[in-house]
Each structure stands twice: as C-alpha cells, then as structure tokens.
N, C-alpha and C positions, 0 to 999 in steps of 0.2 A: 504494500500500500504506500509506503514511504517513497519508494522509487517512482511510482506512478505520479504522485503529487509533486515531487521536487526535482525530478530529473530534468525537466525543461529549464528550471532556474539554474541548476548546476551547469548545464551546457552553456547558458547565457553568460554565466560568470567566467567560465573558461575562455569563451570568445572575447570577453571584455578584457581579461588579463592579457590575453595574447595581443590584443590591439594596443594596449598600453606599452607592452614590451617592445613592439615594433616601432611605435612612435618614439620611445626613449632611445632605442638603438639608432634610429635615423638621426635624432638630434645630436647624440654624442659624436657620431661620425662626422657631421658637418662642422662641429666645433674643433675637432682635432685635425682635420685634413687641411692641407694648404692648396691654394689654387694651382691646378696643373698647368704645366708649360706645354707649348706645342709639341715638344719632343717627347713628352710623357703621355700625351693623350693617345689612347689606343681604342680599338673597337670594344675590347673587353671592359675598359674602365668607363666608357661612355654608355654601355648597356647595363641597365639595372638588373640585378639577379632576380630570377623568377621566384616569387614566394610560393612555396608548396601549399596546396589546398588541403584544409583539414576535413577529413571525412566525419560526418556526424556519427555519434555513438549509437549503436544498436540498442533500442530500449529493452529493458528486461521484461520477461513475460508478466502480464498483468494478473493480479489476483483480485478478481472483482467481488463486489458486494452489492446488495440492493441500493445502498446509499450512493456508491460510486456510479452505478448504472443510471440511476435517476439524474445525478448531477451531469454526467456526460451527455445524456439525451437532452436535458434542458438547455445545456450550453449550445447545442446545435439546433434547437427548436424552440423559438420564443413562445410558440403557442402550445407547448407540451402541458397537458393537464396534470401530470404527476401521478396518473393512475395506472401506470404500467405494472405488470407482474412478471417475475422472472424465476427461472429455475437454474440454479448454479450448482455445478458438480463439486466434488471434493477437492479438485485442483484449482478451484476458484474461477472456472471458466463457465460462462453462460451457455446453457444448452437449449433453453426455451425462453422466448421473449414474446409477451402478449401486450400489444400496444393498441388494441382495438379501440377506435373512437377517442384516441388520446391526442389528436392534433399534430401528429408527427409527419413531417414532410422530408426530413433529411436523415438518412441512415448511415452516414459516413462513420459515425462513432462505433458502428457494429462491425465494420470491415475486419476480416481476419478471425472473427470469433467462430468457434466450432458449433454453431447453432444447428439443432436438429429440427426445431419448429419455430416459426415466426407467424404471428397473427397481426396483420395491419388493417383489418377491416375498418372501413369508414375513415381512414386517414387520407390526407391530401398528398400522399406520396406518389411520385411519378417515375423516379429512377430506382432500379434494383441493382445498380452496379455494385453496391456494398455487399450484396449477397453472393457474388461470384466466388466459386470455389468452396462454398460451405457445404457440409455433409447433410443438407436439409432433407427431411423426410416428409414434413407437412408444411405447406405454405398457404396462408389465407389472405387474399387480396381483394375481397369483396368490396365494392363501392369505393375503389381507389381510382387514381388518375393514371394508373399504369397502362402503357401501350406496348412497350418493348419487353419481350420475354428473353432476349438474348443472354442476359446474365445467368439464366437457368440452363442454357444449352450445355449438353455434355454431362449433366448431373446424372449420377448412377445410383442415387439413393432415394430420390423423390418419389413418394407414393401417392400423396394427396395434394391436389392443387385446386383451390377455389377462387374463381375469377368473376363471380356474380356481379353483373352491372358495372364492370370495369370497361376501359376503353380498348381492350385487346381485340385486334383484328386478325393478326397473323400467328398461326400456331407452329410455323416452321421450326423455331428454336426448340420445340418440344420433341422433335423427331428423335427417336431412340431413347428418350427418357422413360424409365420403367413405371409410369403412372398406373395406379389401380383405381383411383377415384379422381374424376375431373368434372368440375361444375362450371359450366359456361352460360348459365341462365342470364339472359338479357345482355349478352356481349354483342360485339359487332362482327363476329366470325361468320364467314360465308362458306368456307369449305374446310373439310376435316381430314384431308389426305394425310397430314403428318401423324395421324392417330393409328394408321395401319400397322398391325403387328404389335401394338402395345398390349401389355398384360391387363388391360382395362377390365374392371368388374362392375363399376358404376359410372354412368355418364349422363349428365343433364345438359340438354340442348334447348331448353325452353325459350321460345321467342326468337330463335336464330333464323336467318333467311337461308338456311341450309336446305338443299334439295337432294343431294346425293349422299347416301350412307354406305356406299359400297366399301369404303375403307374399314368399316366395322366387321366385315365378313371374316377377317383374320384375327379377331380379338375374342377372348374368353368371357365376354360381357355377360353379366347376370341381371343387371337392372339398367334399363334404357328409357330415358324420357325424351320424347320428340314433340311434346306439347307445343302447339301453335308454331310449328316449323312448316316449311313448304315441302316436306317429304311426302311423296305420293306412292312410291314403290317400295314394298317391304321384302322383295325377293332377296336382297343381300343378307337378310336375317334367316332365311329358310334353313340353313344348315347349322345355326348356332344352338347346339344342344345344351349350352350352359344358360341360355336366356330364360329367366323366370318371371321378371316383372317388366311390363311394356306399357308405356303411356303414349298413345297416339291421338289423344283428344284434340279436337279443333284443327285437324290436319286434313289435307285433300285425299287421304287414303280411302280407297273404295273397295280394295280387295284384301280380305283377311286370310285367304288360302295359304300364302307363303308361311304364315306363322301357326297354322292350324295343327301342325304335327309337333310343335315344340312343347316342352314340359312347363308351360306357363302356370304360375300360381296366382298372378294378378294381371288383369287387363283393364285398361281405361281407354275408352274410345268414344266416338260420336256415332251412334247407331244410324242416324238419318243419312250419313254419308256413305254407308256401306252398301255395296251392290252384290258382292260375292263373299262367300266364306262364313256367313253367319251360322248356318247349321253345323258346319265342321268345327267351328270354334266353341260352340256351346257343348260339344261332346268331349272337350279336353278333360281327361280324368284327373289331372293334377290341379285344376283351377280351384282357388279358394276365395278370391275376391274379384268382383267385377264392378265397374262403375263408369259413369259418363264424365266425371270430374274427380280430382284428387286434392285433398287438403292434408296438411301435416297430421291432423288428428285422426285421419282416415274415417271420419264419420260419414263421408259420402260414399264409401264403398259398401257393397252388399255381398251376401253369399250368392253363389251361382243360382240357387233355387229362387231366392227373392228377386234377383235381377231379371232372370228370364221370365218370371211370372209377370213382372211389370212390363217387360219388353213385349210380351205376347198381347198385353192389353193396350199396347200403343201409347204407353205413358212417356216415351222418350221422343215424341214427335215423329213417329214413323208408324206405318201400318204393321200390324202383327205379322210376324214371320215365324210362326211356331215350327219347331222341328217335327217332321212326320212321325206319327206314332207307330211303333212296331206292330 
C-alpha cells in the first residue's frame, strides 16, 4: 500500500535531485574553465555531451483494497457514485468489479488487473481498451455507450456477454470467443455470422433486424429468443437436437415444421401467423410450456393442454385448428 501511494512522489524527488545536480555541475564548470583559444577549440569541446535518459522505475505490484479501488475510480471519474462493489483475492488483486449505474465512464485505472467479471450496466462508458488482455469470464455492458468490441477479441475465457440496449453493431471481434451466453436485446446488430461455431447455449436477439440465423446451425444452443426479429425461416434450426426453448413471437415465421421434431420444452409464438406445422408441433412429447408472449415471471405461459384448448376455441385471434382425433 505504501508503494502505491508514495512511489510517484519518490520518483519526482529523484528527478528533482538529478536536475539540481546537473545545474550545479554546469555552473561549476563555467566558473573554473577559461575561454578557449582558436587553437584549442575542437569538435569534441564544442559539442555538449549527451545526457543519458533515465528510465522510469517499474512500479511494484499493487495490493488493492476496497478503499484504494474507490479512490482510484473516483480520481478518474468525477461522476462516480461510490457504490461500486469489489471482490479481491488473497494476493490483493481484484477479480470482480461491479460498477452498475455508478456513473463510471473511464476504466483506465482497471488496466492490467486480473478481472474475471466486470459489471458496467447503465454506465456512460464507451471504451473497453482497459479490458484488453484480462482473463474475463463474465462481462455486463447493458445500456452503455459501447460500440467497439475489439478489446475483447482473442479472449479465450469469456463465457457470458450482455450487451442489452448498447450501441454495438459489429460482432466480428467476437469470432472465436468461447461464449455460452450472449444477450443482444435491443442492439443494432444486423447479422450474426461471427457466432458460427460458438459453444452458445443461450442467445437473445430480441428486436434485432436480423433475418438470417443460418450461423446458429453449428452451435449447441439450448435457448433461443428471436422475439420481434425479421427471421422468417427456421430451417437452420431443424437439426439442433440441443434446442429446448424457442421464442419466435411477433416474427414473420409461418412454418413450424422445421422445429416440429426437436425436443422443445417451451415454445412462444404468434398463432395467427402460422400456416404450416401447427398439428406437428402440438404433438411434441417433451413440451411443457406454450405461450403467445413471455414475461420474466412466466405467468403468461401455459401447459400444453391449457394452451391448445384455448387455441382450438380461437382465443388467440385465429380460427380453431384442432388436431385430428385418432
């Protein structure tokens, strides 16, 4: 702790002493020397010796505490609320930093820390440069000003990334990143090609202008939300034997046949839009929940029996399409 607080002053003192020494040396030399004659002037005496540059000392490893972290963050962020929360390991190194809604825009003081998790939700941060090289596992950037994900490129540990309502448009930097959970709700992303081959298990694309989901055909995805996207073709999902939960409500999807053989446990869709596959989907044996909309409390979901009973009565704005009785 002492080294962190006083090292800069020590360095300043050393430089000041060095400056005084040089000034004193120059002064003594001028007093003792005599004016040179033409015969004694040479190139060597007329050229001042080059003063060697002093390399700055390498700072000692920091041993952080909550107090020091609050202080460092506040020094770089005038609007910091002081409500940050931290997890520090036995070596005095921060591993988790939660700054959600804390007014932080500058992350420079975090550079070089071995962070595993950072939560910046609701902060006016735009640059992630300070996160480059960190062994991050979870990153939360919901409702931030972040546009560029380049500092996360090449990360081999990142599993969860939440970008809800951020300014992100390009997912290219994420290519090859081993994400398992990716939340892009309300982002500006138009195409998801970089997601091909990812070990994705959960993906939220709500409200995106995405039309092509073929990159997902090579992922082991379990839960997929396409709510209010422009996706109309579900054929890329036809062979995803891992897919269990699918939300295609308020999309232009008309054909459910591509997903009728999957082990779905939950399906949210807009019945009035469907032209094919209703009878096949209602026979899925693994189905546990069906609905026309989805809320976090899941109160809008129904059991298959309840849903199809209402469907057959035309309660979802469509004519009854009951499955043929055996």
